[in-house]
N, CA, C and O atoms as a DFTB+ gen file, in Angstrom:
336 C
 N C O
     1  1       2.664      23.177       1.891
     2  2       3.847      22.703       1.222
     3  2       3.583      21.301       0.680
     4  3       3.074      20.441       1.399
     5  1       3.924      21.076      -0.568
     6  2       3.737      19.777      -1.201
     7  2       5.038      18.991      -1.165
     8  3       6.118      19.531      -1.400
     9  1       4.911      17.707      -0.867
    10  2       6.072      16.827      -0.822
    11  2       5.803      15.581      -1.649
    12  3       4.672      15.102      -1.723
    13  1       6.841      15.072      -2.261
    14  2       6.753      13.834      -3.019
    15  2       6.776      12.650      -2.056
    16  3       7.514      12.652      -1.072
    17  1       5.962      11.643      -2.350
    18  2       5.949      10.394      -1.589
    19  2       6.403       9.295      -2.541
    20  3       5.774       9.066      -3.575
    21  1       7.489       8.620      -2.196
    22  2       7.964       7.475      -2.976
    23  2       8.485       6.447      -1.981
    24  3       9.461       6.698      -1.275
    25  1       7.834       5.292      -1.928
    26  2       8.209       4.252      -0.966
    27  2       8.114       2.872      -1.586
    28  3       7.308       2.611      -2.480
    29  1       8.964       2.004      -1.078
    30  2       8.864       0.579      -1.357
    31  2       8.594      -0.089      -0.025
    32  3       9.353       0.086       0.928
    33  1       7.522      -0.849       0.046
    34  2       7.158      -1.547       1.280
    35  2       7.330      -3.037       1.035
    36  3       6.761      -3.595       0.097
    37  1       8.117      -3.672       1.885
    38  2       8.264      -5.123       1.826
    39  2       7.149      -5.731       2.670
    40  3       7.001      -5.411       3.849
    41  1       6.380      -6.600       2.058
    42  2       5.202      -7.183       2.686
    43  2       5.612      -8.179       3.780
    44  3       6.604      -8.896       3.648
    45  1       4.831      -8.202       4.850
    46  2       5.019      -9.154       5.953
    47  2       3.788     -10.063       6.028
    48  3       2.790      -9.823       5.349
    49  1       3.866     -11.090       6.844
    50  2       2.772     -12.049       6.986
    51  2       1.611     -11.492       7.819
    52  3       0.494     -12.004       7.746
    53  1       1.872     -10.451       8.605
    54  2       0.829      -9.821       9.413
    55  2       0.607      -8.397       8.923
    56  3       1.472      -7.813       8.270
    57  1      -0.546      -7.849       9.241
    58  2      -0.869      -6.499       8.785
    59  2       0.141      -5.473       9.264
    60  3       0.587      -5.506      10.411
    61  1       0.498      -4.554       8.361
    62  2       1.356      -3.415       8.686
    63  2       0.829      -2.207       7.913
    64  3       0.318      -2.369       6.805
    65  1       0.942      -0.992       8.476
    66  2       0.482       0.196       7.755
    67  2       1.489       0.624       6.691
    68  3       2.665       0.264       6.755
    69  1       1.020       1.388       5.722
    70  2       1.914       1.927       4.691
    71  2       2.801       3.039       5.244
    72  3       3.829       3.360       4.648
    73  1       2.417       3.632       6.380
    74  2       3.217       4.666       7.037
    75  2       3.082       4.506       8.545
    76  3       1.992       4.241       9.054
    77  1       4.192       4.669       9.255
    78  2       4.171       4.554      10.716
    79  2       3.520       5.769      11.373
    80  3       3.075       5.693      12.519
    81  1       3.463       6.886      10.653
    82  2       2.837       8.104      11.171
    83  2       1.814       8.609      10.160
    84  3       1.819       8.198       9.000
    85  1       0.944       9.500      10.608
    86  2      -0.050      10.067       9.703
    87  2       0.643      10.721       8.511
    88  3       1.551      11.534       8.680
    89  1       0.211      10.362       7.318
    90  2       0.742      10.935       6.082
    91  2      -0.379      10.936       5.055
    92  3      -0.755       9.888       4.529
    93  1      -0.910      12.122       4.774
    94  2      -2.041      12.239       3.864
    95  2      -1.527      12.668       2.493
    96  3      -0.799      13.653       2.360
    97  1      -1.925      11.906       1.479
    98  2      -1.472      12.210       0.139
    99  2      -2.347      11.548      -0.909
   100  3      -3.232      10.750      -0.601
   101  1      -2.075      11.899      -2.141
   102  2      -2.704      11.265      -3.296
   103  2      -1.630      10.413      -3.961
   104  3      -0.601      10.927      -4.400
   105  1      -1.876       9.108      -4.030
   106  2      -0.824       8.167      -4.426
   107  2      -1.359       7.085      -5.351
   108  3      -2.560       6.824      -5.416
   109  1      -0.424       6.465      -6.064
   110  2      -0.699       5.233      -6.781
   111  2      -0.003       4.120      -6.009
   112  3       1.205       4.177      -5.780
   113  1      -0.766       3.112      -5.611
   114  2      -0.227       1.962      -4.884
   115  2      -0.202       0.793      -5.854
   116  3      -1.205       0.488      -6.498
   117  1       0.956       0.139      -5.955
   118  2       1.133      -0.943      -6.922
   119  2       1.672      -2.197      -6.249
   120  3       2.660      -2.145      -5.517
   121  1       1.012      -3.330      -6.504
   122  2       1.549      -4.635      -6.122
   123  2       2.455      -5.053      -7.283
   124  3       1.996      -5.173      -8.419
   125  1       3.705      -5.269      -7.004
   126  2       4.673      -5.533      -8.070
   127  2       4.324      -6.805      -8.849
   128  3       3.897      -7.796      -8.257
   129  1       4.505      -6.779     -10.179
   130  2       4.171      -7.935     -11.006
   131  2       5.032      -9.161     -10.703
   132  3       4.668     -10.278     -11.071
   133  1       6.167      -8.961     -10.038
   134  2       7.043     -10.082      -9.697
   135  2       6.677     -10.727      -8.360
   136  3       7.323     -11.689      -7.946
   137  1       5.649     -10.211      -7.679
   138  2       5.235     -10.808      -6.409
   139  2       4.824     -12.262      -6.603
   140  3       4.315     -12.638      -7.659
   141  1       5.047     -13.071      -5.578
   142  2       4.735     -14.494      -5.675
   143  2       3.267     -14.806      -5.428
   144  3       2.817     -15.914      -5.720
   145  1       2.516     -13.854      -4.895
   146  2       1.100     -14.072      -4.625
   147  2       0.395     -12.749      -4.405
   148  3       1.007     -11.687      -4.520
   149  1      -0.899     -12.809      -4.086
   150  2      -1.630     -11.572      -3.848
   151  2      -1.161     -10.865      -2.584
   152  3      -0.653     -11.494      -1.655
   153  1      -1.339      -9.551      -2.563
   154  2      -1.150      -8.752      -1.358
   155  2      -2.554      -8.463      -0.843
   156  3      -3.437      -8.090      -1.616
   157  1      -2.762      -8.634       0.460
   158  2      -4.076      -8.427       1.049
   159  2      -4.116      -7.099       1.792
   160  3      -3.345      -6.869       2.723
   161  1      -5.033      -6.225       1.362
   162  2      -5.268      -4.970       2.051
   163  2      -6.443      -5.171       2.986
   164  3      -7.387      -5.892       2.663
   165  1      -6.384      -4.531       4.150
   166  2      -7.472      -4.638       5.121
   167  2      -8.596      -3.715       4.670
   168  3      -8.431      -2.496       4.607
   169  1      -9.739      -4.313       4.359
   170  2     -10.890      -3.544       3.898
   171  2     -11.515      -2.734       5.020
   172  3     -11.220      -2.957       6.194
   173  1     -12.371      -1.800       4.662
   174  2     -13.003      -0.950       5.667
   175  2     -13.893      -1.742       6.621
   176  3     -14.215      -1.258       7.706
   177  1     -14.295      -2.950       6.233
   178  2     -15.083      -3.806       7.117
   179  2     -14.233      -4.890       7.784
   180  3     -14.767      -5.801       8.417
   181  1     -12.894      -4.785       7.638
   182  2     -11.980      -5.746       8.259
   183  2     -11.652      -6.956       7.399
   184  3     -10.828      -7.785       7.786
   185  1     -12.286      -7.068       6.234
   186  2     -12.038      -8.219       5.362
   187  2     -10.723      -8.059       4.605
   188  3     -10.208      -6.951       4.457
   189  1     -10.193      -9.180       4.130
   190  2      -8.995      -9.170       3.285
   191  2      -9.412      -8.846       1.850
   192  3     -10.294      -9.499       1.291
   193  1      -8.769      -7.832       1.256
   194  2      -9.040      -7.457      -0.124
   195  2      -7.782      -7.777      -0.932
   196  3      -6.778      -7.075      -0.805
   197  1      -7.819      -8.833      -1.766
   198  2      -6.608      -9.230      -2.490
   199  2      -6.322      -8.348      -3.701
   200  3      -7.217      -8.011      -4.476
   201  1      -5.055      -7.986      -3.839
   202  2      -4.556      -7.332      -5.049
   203  2      -3.597      -8.318      -5.700
   204  3      -2.640      -8.768      -5.070
   205  1      -3.846      -8.646      -6.935
   206  2      -3.016      -9.594      -7.653
   207  2      -1.696      -8.944      -8.069
   208  3      -1.623      -7.720      -8.181
   209  1      -0.660      -9.741      -8.296
   210  2       0.596      -9.172      -8.793
   211  2       0.328      -8.331     -10.048
   212  3      -0.343      -8.779     -10.977
   213  1       0.861      -7.110     -10.056
   214  2       0.670      -6.192     -11.169
   215  2      -0.518      -5.259     -11.011
   216  3      -0.662      -4.315     -11.788
   217  1      -1.370      -5.500     -10.029
   218  2      -2.536      -4.643      -9.817
   219  2      -2.123      -3.323      -9.165
   220  3      -1.237      -3.296      -8.310
   221  1      -2.767      -2.238      -9.572
   222  2      -2.467      -0.932      -8.996
   223  2      -3.741      -0.099      -8.960
   224  3      -4.673      -0.316      -9.735
   225  1      -3.755       0.869      -8.030
   226  2      -4.898       1.771      -7.897
   227  2      -4.410       3.142      -7.466
   228  3      -3.455       3.265      -6.699
   229  1      -5.079       4.167      -7.969
   230  2      -4.783       5.539      -7.587
   231  2      -5.776       5.943      -6.503
   232  3      -6.985       5.782      -6.668
   233  1      -5.261       6.469      -5.394
   234  2      -6.094       6.901      -4.277
   235  2      -5.829       8.376      -4.013
   236  3      -4.681       8.821      -4.034
   237  1      -6.888       9.129      -3.766
   238  2      -6.783      10.574      -3.589
   239  2      -7.042      10.953      -2.134
   240  3      -8.038      10.542      -1.538
   241  1      -6.134      11.738      -1.577
   242  2      -6.254      12.284      -0.214
   243  2      -6.543      11.204       0.823
   244  3      -7.550      11.261       1.528
   245  1      -5.652      10.223       0.910
   246  2      -5.791       9.154       1.896
   247  2      -4.674       9.254       2.936
   248  3      -3.599       9.787       2.662
   249  1      -4.946       8.733       4.129
   250  2      -3.948       8.672       5.186
   251  2      -3.255       7.314       5.077
   252  3      -3.869       6.279       5.337
   253  1      -1.991       7.317       4.695
   254  2      -1.261       6.063       4.503
   255  2      -1.123       5.263       5.793
   256  3      -0.932       4.048       5.741
   257  1      -1.213       5.912       6.941
   258  2      -1.130       5.202       8.217
   259  2      -2.375       4.349       8.471
   260  3      -2.339       3.436       9.295
   261  1      -3.465       4.637       7.776
   262  2      -4.708       3.884       7.956
   263  2      -4.867       2.746       6.953
   264  3      -5.793       1.944       7.076
   265  1      -3.982       2.664       5.967
   266  2      -4.038       1.591       4.972
   267  2      -3.083       0.492       5.420
   268  3      -1.882       0.719       5.564
   269  1      -3.631      -0.701       5.638
   270  2      -2.820      -1.815       6.119
   271  2      -2.800      -2.943       5.099
   272  3      -3.774      -3.174       4.382
   273  1      -1.657      -3.649       5.051
   274  2      -1.517      -4.748       4.103
   275  2      -0.727      -5.893       4.716
   276  3       0.004      -5.728       5.693
   277  1      -0.901      -7.057       4.106
   278  2      -0.132      -8.251       4.475
   279  2      -0.072      -9.146       3.248
   280  3      -0.746      -8.898       2.248
   281  1       0.742     -10.186       3.337
   282  2       0.837     -11.115       2.221
   283  2       2.021     -12.027       2.386
   284  3       2.416     -12.351       3.506
   285  1       2.587     -12.440       1.279
   286  2       3.745     -13.318       1.298
   287  2       4.977     -12.498       1.684
   288  3       5.324     -11.539       0.994
   289  1       5.646     -12.872       2.792
   290  2       6.826     -12.108       3.204
   291  2       7.838     -11.989       2.066
   292  3       8.173     -12.969       1.400
   293  1       8.314     -10.763       1.864
   294  2       9.288     -10.495       0.812
   295  2       8.690      -9.911      -0.452
   296  3       9.409      -9.303      -1.244
   297  1       7.376     -10.082      -0.664
   298  2       6.736      -9.421      -1.801
   299  2       6.784      -7.913      -1.579
   300  3       7.035      -7.457      -0.463
   301  1       6.544      -7.137      -2.636
   302  2       6.768      -5.692      -2.572
   303  2       5.562      -4.914      -3.102
   304  3       4.903      -5.315      -4.061
   305  1       5.304      -3.787      -2.437
   306  2       4.302      -2.811      -2.876
   307  2       5.014      -1.467      -2.985
   308  3       5.817      -1.118      -2.120
   309  1       4.724      -0.712      -4.045
   310  2       5.290       0.637      -4.151
   311  2       4.171       1.661      -3.970
   312  3       3.013       1.422      -4.311
   313  1       4.564       2.807      -3.421
   314  2       3.646       3.924      -3.203
   315  2       4.318       5.156      -3.820
   316  3       5.418       5.533      -3.416
   317  1       3.656       5.776      -4.793
   318  2       4.220       6.941      -5.472
   319  2       3.140       8.004      -5.607
   320  3       2.032       7.720      -6.061
   321  1       3.465       9.221      -5.213
   322  2       2.516      10.327      -5.316
   323  2       3.030      11.528      -4.585
   324  3       4.221      11.837      -4.634
   325  1       2.128      12.218      -3.897
   326  2       2.548      13.402      -3.164
   327  2       1.461      13.915      -2.237
   328  3       0.352      13.382      -2.191
   329  1       1.805      14.966      -1.498
   330  2       0.888      15.523      -0.516
   331  2       0.070      16.674      -1.096
   332  3      -0.295      17.602      -0.375
   333  1      -0.212      16.617      -2.369
   334  2      -1.020      17.661      -2.992
   335  2      -2.447      17.204      -3.129
   336  3      -3.288      17.948      -3.634
């Protein structure tokens, strides 16, 4: 069964996952252009990977619970896609 994924995540100062539970999907993740600074995603080696305001990437078949981000509290990231 395919389901649509549409979320707005408000960024915090410490790392938080894009999903509290396992959720595998193909999505476009976007750092909103109105953000006050970069959003930092936790890289596979533990490093901070900055996404600038307005930056977006399409990811295929990823577990949103394993993708973590942090940044300026109140900034926003959107996740749009589905479980197909």
